[in-house]
PyMOL Python script that loads the backbone (N, CA, C, O; Angstrom):
from pymol import cmd

cmd.read_pdbstr("""\
ATOM      1  N   MET A   1     126.210  86.841  82.327  1.00  0.00           N
ATOM      2  CA  MET A   1     124.812  86.558  82.058  1.00  0.00           C
ATOM      3  C   MET A   1     124.305  87.607  81.070  1.00  0.00           C
ATOM      4  O   MET A   1     124.404  88.807  81.324  1.00  0.00           O
ATOM      5  N   ASN A   2     123.772  87.154  79.963  1.00  0.00           N
ATOM      6  CA  ASN A   2     123.252  88.107  78.978  1.00  0.00           C
ATOM      7  C   ASN A   2     121.790  88.437  79.280  1.00  0.00           C
ATOM      8  O   ASN A   2     121.189  87.885  80.201  1.00  0.00           O
ATOM      9  N   LYS A   3     121.238  89.344  78.486  1.00  0.00           N
ATOM     10  CA  LYS A   3     119.881  89.836  78.737  1.00  0.00           C
ATOM     11  C   LYS A   3     118.840  88.716  78.642  1.00  0.00           C
ATOM     12  O   LYS A   3     117.921  88.653  79.458  1.00  0.00           O
ATOM     13  N   GLU A   4     118.982  87.835  77.650  1.00  0.00           N
ATOM     14  CA  GLU A   4     118.026  86.743  77.483  1.00  0.00           C
ATOM     15  C   GLU A   4     118.059  85.781  78.668  1.00  0.00           C
ATOM     16  O   GLU A   4     117.008  85.348  79.142  1.00  0.00           O
ATOM     17  N   GLU A   5     119.252  85.445  79.149  1.00  0.00           N
ATOM     18  CA  GLU A   5     119.374  84.566  80.312  1.00  0.00           C
ATOM     19  C   GLU A   5     118.781  85.216  81.550  1.00  0.00           C
ATOM     20  O   GLU A   5     118.148  84.553  82.371  1.00  0.00           O
ATOM     21  N   LEU A   6     118.992  86.524  81.677  1.00  0.00           N
ATOM     22  CA  LEU A   6     118.456  87.252  82.826  1.00  0.00           C
ATOM     23  C   LEU A   6     116.930  87.213  82.825  1.00  0.00           C
ATOM     24  O   LEU A   6     116.318  86.936  83.857  1.00  0.00           O
ATOM     25  N   TYR A   7     116.310  87.488  81.676  1.00  0.00           N
ATOM     26  CA  TYR A   7     114.851  87.509  81.598  1.00  0.00           C
ATOM     27  C   TYR A   7     114.242  86.123  81.745  1.00  0.00           C
ATOM     28  O   TYR A   7     113.082  86.002  82.139  1.00  0.00           O
ATOM     29  N   ASN A   8     114.995  85.084  81.437  1.00  0.00           N
ATOM     30  CA  ASN A   8     114.485  83.716  81.576  1.00  0.00           C
ATOM     31  C   ASN A   8     114.754  83.119  82.948  1.00  0.00           C
ATOM     32  O   ASN A   8     114.325  82.001  83.231  1.00  0.00           O
ATOM     33  N   HIS A   9     115.455  83.848  83.799  1.00  0.00           N
ATOM     34  CA  HIS A   9     115.752  83.369  85.148  1.00  0.00           C
ATOM     35  C   HIS A   9     114.471  83.377  85.978  1.00  0.00           C
ATOM     36  O   HIS A   9     113.736  84.364  85.952  1.00  0.00           O
ATOM     37  N   PRO A  10     114.179  82.277  86.728  1.00  0.00           N
ATOM     38  CA  PRO A  10     112.929  82.221  87.513  1.00  0.00           C
ATOM     39  C   PRO A  10     112.783  83.365  88.504  1.00  0.00           C
ATOM     40  O   PRO A  10     111.673  83.850  88.724  1.00  0.00           O
ATOM     41  N   GLY A  11     113.875  83.802  89.101  1.00  0.00           N
ATOM     42  CA  GLY A  11     113.790  84.896  90.063  1.00  0.00           C
ATOM     43  C   GLY A  11     113.257  86.175  89.447  1.00  0.00           C
ATOM     44  O   GLY A  11     112.554  86.939  90.107  1.00  0.00           O
ATOM     45  N   TRP A  12     113.586  86.412  88.193  1.00  0.00           N
ATOM     46  CA  TRP A  12     113.089  87.593  87.493  1.00  0.00           C
ATOM     47  C   TRP A  12     111.619  87.413  87.136  1.00  0.00           C
ATOM     48  O   TRP A  12     110.828  88.349  87.251  1.00  0.00           O
ATOM     49  N   GLN A  13     111.257  86.215  86.704  1.00  0.00           N
ATOM     50  CA  GLN A  13     109.876  85.941  86.317  1.00  0.00           C
ATOM     51  C   GLN A  13     108.945  86.018  87.517  1.00  0.00           C
ATOM     52  O   GLN A  13     107.778  86.377  87.359  1.00  0.00           O
ATOM     53  N   TRP A  14     109.419  85.694  88.699  1.00  0.00           N
ATOM     54  CA  TRP A  14     108.581  85.689  89.895  1.00  0.00           C
ATOM     55  C   TRP A  14     108.277  87.093  90.398  1.00  0.00           C
ATOM     56  O   TRP A  14     107.508  87.250  91.346  1.00  0.00           O
ATOM     57  N   CYS A  15     108.860  88.113  89.786  1.00  0.00           N
ATOM     58  CA  CYS A  15     108.618  89.495  90.209  1.00  0.00           C
ATOM     59  C   CYS A  15     107.314  90.055  89.650  1.00  0.00           C
ATOM     60  O   CYS A  15     106.933  91.178  89.980  1.00  0.00           O
ATOM     61  N   THR A  16     106.637  89.297  88.822  1.00  0.00           N
ATOM     62  CA  THR A  16     105.349  89.736  88.291  1.00  0.00           C
ATOM     63  C   THR A  16     104.234  89.087  89.099  1.00  0.00           C
ATOM     64  O   THR A  16     104.474  88.144  89.852  1.00  0.00           O
ATOM     65  N   ALA A  17     103.033  89.586  88.942  1.00  0.00           N
ATOM     66  CA  ALA A  17     101.897  89.008  89.674  1.00  0.00           C
ATOM     67  C   ALA A  17     101.674  87.556  89.268  1.00  0.00           C
ATOM     68  O   ALA A  17     101.434  86.695  90.114  1.00  0.00           O
ATOM     69  N   GLU A  18     101.755  87.293  87.965  1.00  0.00           N
ATOM     70  CA  GLU A  18     101.553  85.927  87.490  1.00  0.00           C
ATOM     71  C   GLU A  18     102.672  85.009  87.961  1.00  0.00           C
ATOM     72  O   GLU A  18     102.432  83.863  88.340  1.00  0.00           O
ATOM     73  N   GLY A  19     103.902  85.526  87.931  1.00  0.00           N
ATOM     74  CA  GLY A  19     105.044  84.734  88.374  1.00  0.00           C
ATOM     75  C   GLY A  19     104.985  84.423  89.858  1.00  0.00           C
ATOM     76  O   GLY A  19     105.326  83.317  90.278  1.00  0.00           O
ATOM     77  N   ALA A  20     104.555  85.394  90.655  1.00  0.00           N
ATOM     78  CA  ALA A  20     104.427  85.173  92.096  1.00  0.00           C
ATOM     79  C   ALA A  20     103.365  84.124  92.389  1.00  0.00           C
ATOM     80  O   ALA A  20     103.524  83.300  93.290  1.00  0.00           O
ATOM     81  N   GLU A  21     102.277  84.161  91.619  1.00  0.00           N
ATOM     82  CA  GLU A  21     101.231  83.160  91.805  1.00  0.00           C
ATOM     83  C   GLU A  21     101.750  81.769  91.446  1.00  0.00           C
ATOM     84  O   GLU A  21     101.476  80.794  92.147  1.00  0.00           O
ATOM     85  N   MET A  22     102.497  81.688  90.356  1.00  0.00           N
ATOM     86  CA  MET A  22     103.061  80.393  89.942  1.00  0.00           C
ATOM     87  C   MET A  22     104.060  79.876  90.981  1.00  0.00           C
ATOM     88  O   MET A  22     104.090  78.679  91.268  1.00  0.00           O
ATOM     89  N   GLN A  23     104.872  80.769  91.543  1.00  0.00           N
ATOM     90  CA  GLN A  23     105.838  80.366  92.566  1.00  0.00           C
ATOM     91  C   GLN A  23     105.107  79.839  93.800  1.00  0.00           C
ATOM     92  O   GLN A  23     105.511  78.827  94.373  1.00  0.00           O
ATOM     93  N   THR A  24     104.041  80.514  94.209  1.00  0.00           N
ATOM     94  CA  THR A  24     103.262  80.071  95.359  1.00  0.00           C
ATOM     95  C   THR A  24     102.667  78.691  95.118  1.00  0.00           C
ATOM     96  O   THR A  24     102.705  77.830  95.997  1.00  0.00           O
ATOM     97  N   LEU A  25     102.118  78.483  93.923  1.00  0.00           N
ATOM     98  CA  LEU A  25     101.562  77.173  93.596  1.00  0.00           C
ATOM     99  C   LEU A  25     102.644  76.102  93.582  1.00  0.00           C
ATOM    100  O   LEU A  25     102.422  74.986  94.052  1.00  0.00           O
ATOM    101  N   LEU A  26     103.807  76.435  93.049  1.00  0.00           N
ATOM    102  CA  LEU A  26     104.913  75.479  92.999  1.00  0.00           C
ATOM    103  C   LEU A  26     105.379  75.103  94.398  1.00  0.00           C
ATOM    104  O   LEU A  26     105.618  73.928  94.679  1.00  0.00           O
ATOM    105  N   ILE A  27     105.509  76.079  95.268  1.00  0.00           N
ATOM    106  CA  ILE A  27     105.907  75.801  96.651  1.00  0.00           C
ATOM    107  C   ILE A  27     104.851  74.941  97.336  1.00  0.00           C
ATOM    108  O   ILE A  27     105.183  74.030  98.095  1.00  0.00           O
ATOM    109  N   GLY A  28     103.570  75.233  97.065  1.00  0.00           N
ATOM    110  CA  GLY A  28     102.489  74.445  97.639  1.00  0.00           C
ATOM    111  C   GLY A  28     102.541  72.991  97.207  1.00  0.00           C
ATOM    112  O   GLY A  28     102.226  72.094  97.988  1.00  0.00           O
ATOM    113  N   LEU A  29     102.936  72.757  95.969  1.00  0.00           N
ATOM    114  CA  LEU A  29     103.025  71.389  95.468  1.00  0.00           C
ATOM    115  C   LEU A  29     104.222  70.642  96.045  1.00  0.00           C
ATOM    116  O   LEU A  29     104.193  69.418  96.182  1.00  0.00           O
ATOM    117  N   LYS A  30     105.272  71.383  96.383  1.00  0.00           N
ATOM    118  CA  LYS A  30     106.508  70.747  96.855  1.00  0.00           C
ATOM    119  C   LYS A  30     106.550  70.532  98.365  1.00  0.00           C
ATOM    120  O   LYS A  30     107.385  69.769  98.849  1.00  0.00           O
ATOM    121  N   THR A  31     105.674  71.183  99.114  1.00  0.00           N
ATOM    122  CA  THR A  31     105.717  71.053 100.565  1.00  0.00           C
ATOM    123  C   THR A  31     104.718  70.007 101.046  1.00  0.00           C
ATOM    124  O   THR A  31     103.679  69.777 100.428  1.00  0.00           O
ATOM    125  N   THR A  32     105.062  69.392 102.151  1.00  0.00           N
ATOM    126  CA  THR A  32     104.184  68.383 102.736  1.00  0.00           C
ATOM    127  C   THR A  32     103.109  69.069 103.581  1.00  0.00           C
ATOM    128  O   THR A  32     103.213  70.254 103.897  1.00  0.00           O
ATOM    129  N   PHE A  33     102.098  68.317 103.934  1.00  0.00           N
ATOM    130  CA  PHE A  33     101.027  68.847 104.778  1.00  0.00           C
ATOM    131  C   PHE A  33     101.586  69.292 106.124  1.00  0.00           C
ATOM    132  O   PHE A  33     101.186  70.329 106.654  1.00  0.00           O
ATOM    133  N   ARG A  34     102.505  68.515 106.673  1.00  0.00           N
ATOM    134  CA  ARG A  34     103.119  68.860 107.955  1.00  0.00           C
ATOM    135  C   ARG A  34     103.876  70.181 107.864  1.00  0.00           C
ATOM    136  O   ARG A  34     103.792  71.010 108.771  1.00  0.00           O
ATOM    137  N   GLU A  35     104.615  70.379 106.774  1.00  0.00           N
ATOM    138  CA  GLU A  35     105.349  71.634 106.592  1.00  0.00           C
ATOM    139  C   GLU A  35     104.393  72.815 106.491  1.00  0.00           C
ATOM    140  O   GLU A  35     104.678  73.895 107.008  1.00  0.00           O
ATOM    141  N   LYS A  36     103.271  72.615 105.832  1.00  0.00           N
ATOM    142  CA  LYS A  36     102.272  73.687 105.720  1.00  0.00           C
ATOM    143  C   LYS A  36     101.688  74.024 107.085  1.00  0.00           C
ATOM    144  O   LYS A  36     101.481  75.197 107.398  1.00  0.00           O
ATOM    145  N   LEU A  37     101.419  73.005 107.903  1.00  0.00           N
ATOM    146  CA  LEU A  37     100.905  73.254 109.256  1.00  0.00           C
ATOM    147  C   LEU A  37     101.927  73.988 110.108  1.00  0.00           C
ATOM    148  O   LEU A  37     101.570  74.889 110.867  1.00  0.00           O
ATOM    149  N   GLU A  38     103.200  73.610 109.988  1.00  0.00           N
ATOM    150  CA  GLU A  38     104.255  74.302 110.731  1.00  0.00           C
ATOM    151  C   GLU A  38     104.341  75.762 110.299  1.00  0.00           C
ATOM    152  O   GLU A  38     104.508  76.655 111.131  1.00  0.00           O
ATOM    153  N   TRP A  39     104.226  75.999 108.991  1.00  0.00           N
ATOM    154  CA  TRP A  39     104.263  77.364 108.489  1.00  0.00           C
ATOM    155  C   TRP A  39     103.094  78.172 109.047  1.00  0.00           C
ATOM    156  O   TRP A  39     103.268  79.326 109.441  1.00  0.00           O
ATOM    157  N   LEU A  40     101.911  77.573 109.083  1.00  0.00           N
ATOM    158  CA  LEU A  40     100.747  78.263 109.632  1.00  0.00           C
ATOM    159  C   LEU A  40     100.930  78.590 111.110  1.00  0.00           C
ATOM    160  O   LEU A  40     100.566  79.679 111.553  1.00  0.00           O
ATOM    161  N   ASP A  41     101.494  77.649 111.880  1.00  0.00           N
ATOM    162  CA  ASP A  41     101.761  77.896 113.297  1.00  0.00           C
ATOM    163  C   ASP A  41     102.734  79.058 113.470  1.00  0.00           C
ATOM    164  O   ASP A  41     102.533  79.925 114.320  1.00  0.00           O
ATOM    165  N   GLU A  42     103.789  79.068 112.658  1.00  0.00           N
ATOM    166  CA  GLU A  42     104.775  80.145 112.757  1.00  0.00           C
ATOM    167  C   GLU A  42     104.173  81.487 112.373  1.00  0.00           C
ATOM    168  O   GLU A  42     104.461  82.499 113.012  1.00  0.00           O
ATOM    169  N   SER A  43     103.344  81.508 111.339  1.00  0.00           N
ATOM    170  CA  SER A  43     102.735  82.772 110.925  1.00  0.00           C
ATOM    171  C   SER A  43     101.733  83.270 111.965  1.00  0.00           C
ATOM    172  O   SER A  43     101.613  84.476 112.180  1.00  0.00           O
ATOM    173  N   GLU A  44     101.011  82.348 112.612  1.00  0.00           N
ATOM    174  CA  GLU A  44     100.086  82.746 113.676  1.00  0.00           C
ATOM    175  C   GLU A  44     100.857  83.331 114.855  1.00  0.00           C
ATOM    176  O   GLU A  44     100.447  84.340 115.427  1.00  0.00           O
ATOM    177  N   GLU A  45     101.970  82.702 115.218  1.00  0.00           N
ATOM    178  CA  GLU A  45     102.790  83.211 116.321  1.00  0.00           C
ATOM    179  C   GLU A  45     103.325  84.605 115.993  1.00  0.00           C
ATOM    180  O   GLU A  45     103.335  85.485 116.854  1.00  0.00           O
ATOM    181  N   LEU A  46     103.768  84.805 114.756  1.00  0.00           N
ATOM    182  CA  LEU A  46     104.260  86.117 114.351  1.00  0.00           C
ATOM    183  C   LEU A  46     103.148  87.161 114.422  1.00  0.00           C
ATOM    184  O   LEU A  46     103.373  88.280 114.883  1.00  0.00           O
ATOM    185  N   THR A  47     101.966  86.802 113.972  1.00  0.00           N
ATOM    186  CA  THR A  47     100.821  87.723 114.020  1.00  0.00           C
ATOM    187  C   THR A  47     100.516  88.129 115.457  1.00  0.00           C
ATOM    188  O   THR A  47     100.285  89.305 115.738  1.00  0.00           O
ATOM    189  N   LEU A  48     100.513  87.164 116.359  1.00  0.00           N
ATOM    190  CA  LEU A  48     100.229  87.468 117.763  1.00  0.00           C
ATOM    191  C   LEU A  48     101.308  88.349 118.373  1.00  0.00           C
ATOM    192  O   LEU A  48     101.005  89.248 119.157  1.00  0.00           O
ATOM    193  N   ARG A  49     102.563  88.098 118.021  1.00  0.00           N
ATOM    194  CA  ARG A  49     103.652  88.946 118.544  1.00  0.00           C
ATOM    195  C   ARG A  49     103.552  90.370 118.014  1.00  0.00           C
ATOM    196  O   ARG A  49     103.744  91.330 118.760  1.00  0.00           O
ATOM    197  N   LEU A  50     103.252  90.507 116.724  1.00  0.00           N
ATOM    198  CA  LEU A  50     103.115  91.849 116.152  1.00  0.00           C
ATOM    199  C   LEU A  50     101.947  92.591 116.783  1.00  0.00           C
ATOM    200  O   LEU A  50     102.050  93.786 117.058  1.00  0.00           O
ATOM    201  N   ARG A  51     100.843  91.899 117.014  1.00  0.00           N
ATOM    202  CA  ARG A  51      99.679  92.516 117.651  1.00  0.00           C
ATOM    203  C   ARG A  51     100.027  92.975 119.069  1.00  0.00           C
ATOM    204  O   ARG A  51      99.671  94.084 119.468  1.00  0.00           O
ATOM    205  N   ALA A  52     100.716  92.129 119.825  1.00  0.00           N
ATOM    206  CA  ALA A  52     101.095  92.492 121.199  1.00  0.00           C
ATOM    207  C   ALA A  52     102.050  93.677 121.198  1.00  0.00           C
ATOM    208  O   ALA A  52     101.941  94.563 122.046  1.00  0.00           O
ATOM    209  N   GLU A  53     102.978  93.698 120.259  1.00  0.00           N
ATOM    210  CA  GLU A  53     103.925  94.820 120.186  1.00  0.00           C
ATOM    211  C   GLU A  53     103.208  96.109 119.798  1.00  0.00           C
ATOM    212  O   GLU A  53     103.525  97.176 120.323  1.00  0.00           O
ATOM    213  N   ARG A  54     102.248  96.019 118.886  1.00  0.00           N
ATOM    214  CA  ARG A  54     101.469  97.203 118.501  1.00  0.00           C
ATOM    215  C   ARG A  54     100.695  97.729 119.702  1.00  0.00           C
ATOM    216  O   ARG A  54     100.652  98.937 119.935  1.00  0.00           O
ATOM    217  N   GLU A  55     100.083  96.829 120.463  1.00  0.00           N
ATOM    218  CA  GLU A  55      99.331  97.247 121.645  1.00  0.00           C
ATOM    219  C   GLU A  55     100.252  97.886 122.676  1.00  0.00           C
ATOM    220  O   GLU A  55      99.905  98.892 123.294  1.00  0.00           O
ATOM    221  N   ARG A  56     101.432  97.289 122.857  1.00  0.00           N
ATOM    222  CA  ARG A  56     102.369  97.816 123.845  1.00  0.00           C
ATOM    223  C   ARG A  56     102.921  99.170 123.408  1.00  0.00           C
ATOM    224  O   ARG A  56     103.034 100.086 124.223  1.00  0.00           O
ATOM    225  N   THR A  57     103.262  99.300 122.141  1.00  0.00           N
ATOM    226  CA  THR A  57     103.895 100.518 121.662  1.00  0.00           C
ATOM    227  C   THR A  57     102.920 101.660 121.461  1.00  0.00           C
ATOM    228  O   THR A  57     103.175 102.779 121.907  1.00  0.00           O
ATOM    229  N   PHE A  58     101.814 101.396 120.803  1.00  0.00           N
ATOM    230  CA  PHE A  58     100.904 102.460 120.417  1.00  0.00           C
ATOM    231  C   PHE A  58      99.638 102.519 121.242  1.00  0.00           C
ATOM    232  O   PHE A  58      98.870 103.475 121.136  1.00  0.00           O
ATOM    233  N   GLY A  59      99.417 101.525 122.048  1.00  0.00           N
ATOM    234  CA  GLY A  59      98.210 101.515 122.844  1.00  0.00           C
ATOM    235  C   GLY A  59      96.971 101.218 122.023  1.00  0.00           C
ATOM    236  O   GLY A  59      95.859 101.572 122.414  1.00  0.00           O
ATOM    237  N   VAL A  60      97.161 100.573 120.892  1.00  0.00           N
ATOM    238  CA  VAL A  60      96.029 100.227 120.032  1.00  0.00           C
ATOM    239  C   VAL A  60      95.611  98.811 120.346  1.00  0.00           C
ATOM    240  O   VAL A  60      96.413  97.881 120.268  1.00  0.00           O
ATOM    241  N   ARG A  61      94.369  98.654 120.696  1.00  0.00           N
ATOM    242  CA  ARG A  61      93.865  97.319 121.022  1.00  0.00           C
ATOM    243  C   ARG A  61      93.590  96.543 119.750  1.00  0.00           C
ATOM    244  O   ARG A  61      93.408  97.124 118.680  1.00  0.00           O
ATOM    245  N   ALA A  62      93.563  95.227 119.875  1.00  0.00           N
ATOM    246  CA  ALA A  62      93.370  94.356 118.721  1.00  0.00           C
ATOM    247  C   ALA A  62      92.002  94.553 118.079  1.00  0.00           C
ATOM    248  O   ALA A  62      91.835  94.261 116.895  1.00  0.00           O
ATOM    249  N   ASP A  63      91.024  95.041 118.831  1.00  0.00           N
ATOM    250  CA  ASP A  63      89.689  95.219 118.271  1.00  0.00           C
ATOM    251  C   ASP A  63      89.570  96.494 117.455  1.00  0.00           C
ATOM    252  O   ASP A  63      88.500  96.798 116.929  1.00  0.00           O
ATOM    253  N   GLY A  64      90.662  97.245 117.344  1.00  0.00           N
ATOM    254  CA  GLY A  64      90.657  98.450 116.508  1.00  0.00           C
ATOM    255  C   GLY A  64      90.467  99.745 117.264  1.00  0.00           C
ATOM    256  O   GLY A  64      90.534 100.814 116.658  1.00  0.00           O
ATOM    257  N   ASN A  65      90.233  99.694 118.571  1.00  0.00           N
ATOM    258  CA  ASN A  65      90.078 100.919 119.349  1.00  0.00           C
ATOM    259  C   ASN A  65      91.388 101.681 119.353  1.00  0.00           C
ATOM    260  O   ASN A  65      92.459 101.099 119.524  1.00  0.00           O
ATOM    261  N   LEU A  66      91.292 102.992 119.163  1.00  0.00           N
ATOM    262  CA  LEU A  66      92.480 103.819 119.144  1.00  0.00           C
ATOM    263  C   LEU A  66      92.775 104.468 120.484  1.00  0.00           C
ATOM    264  O   LEU A  66      93.654 105.325 120.587  1.00  0.00           O
ATOM    265  N   SER A  67      92.046 104.063 121.502  1.00  0.00           N
ATOM    266  CA  SER A  67      92.276 104.641 122.828  1.00  0.00           C
ATOM    267  C   SER A  67      93.578 104.074 123.402  1.00  0.00           C
ATOM    268  O   SER A  67      93.965 102.937 123.134  1.00  0.00           O
ATOM    269  N   ARG A  68      94.219 104.899 124.183  1.00  0.00           N
ATOM    270  CA  ARG A  68      95.465 104.485 124.835  1.00  0.00           C
ATOM    271  C   ARG A  68      95.174 103.483 125.935  1.00  0.00           C
ATOM    272  O   ARG A  68      94.215 103.634 126.691  1.00  0.00           O
ATOM    273  N   ILE A  69      96.008 102.463 126.016  1.00  0.00           N
ATOM    274  CA  ILE A  69      95.848 101.467 127.068  1.00  0.00           C
ATOM    275  C   ILE A  69      96.420 102.000 128.380  1.00  0.00           C
ATOM    276  O   ILE A  69      95.824 101.825 129.444  1.00  0.00           O
ATOM    277  N   HIS A  70      97.592 102.657 128.293  1.00  0.00           N
ATOM    278  CA  HIS A  70      98.279 103.128 129.497  1.00  0.00           C
ATOM    279  C   HIS A  70      98.201 104.659 129.560  1.00  0.00           C
ATOM    280  O   HIS A  70      99.199 105.336 129.316  1.00  0.00           O
ATOM    281  N   THR A  71      97.050 105.197 129.876  1.00  0.00           N
ATOM    282  CA  THR A  71      96.940 106.648 129.999  1.00  0.00           C
ATOM    283  C   THR A  71      96.636 107.039 131.411  1.00  0.00           C
ATOM    284  O   THR A  71      96.507 108.227 131.708  1.00  0.00           O
TER     285      THR A  71
END
""", "prot")
cmd.dss("prot")
cmd.show_as("cartoon", "prot")
cmd.util.cbc("prot")
cmd.orient("prot")
C-alpha cells in the first residue's frame, strides 16, 4: 500500500473530526430503526452497569455525592 492509497483509505479519513462525523452519518443511514433502538437499549444497560460499579467501588452516588456509601 503506497502513501496515496493509505491517505485515501476510509479508516484513515475517519480519524479526523469531519471524518468521524461522516462515518456516524453513514452508519445512521445504513441502520434500521430497530437496530438503532437495540443500540440505545444496549448503551443504556452499559451506562447503568457502569454507574452501579462506580457506586460499588468508589461509594459515589449517581447524584454526584462524594460521600461513602459503606462507611
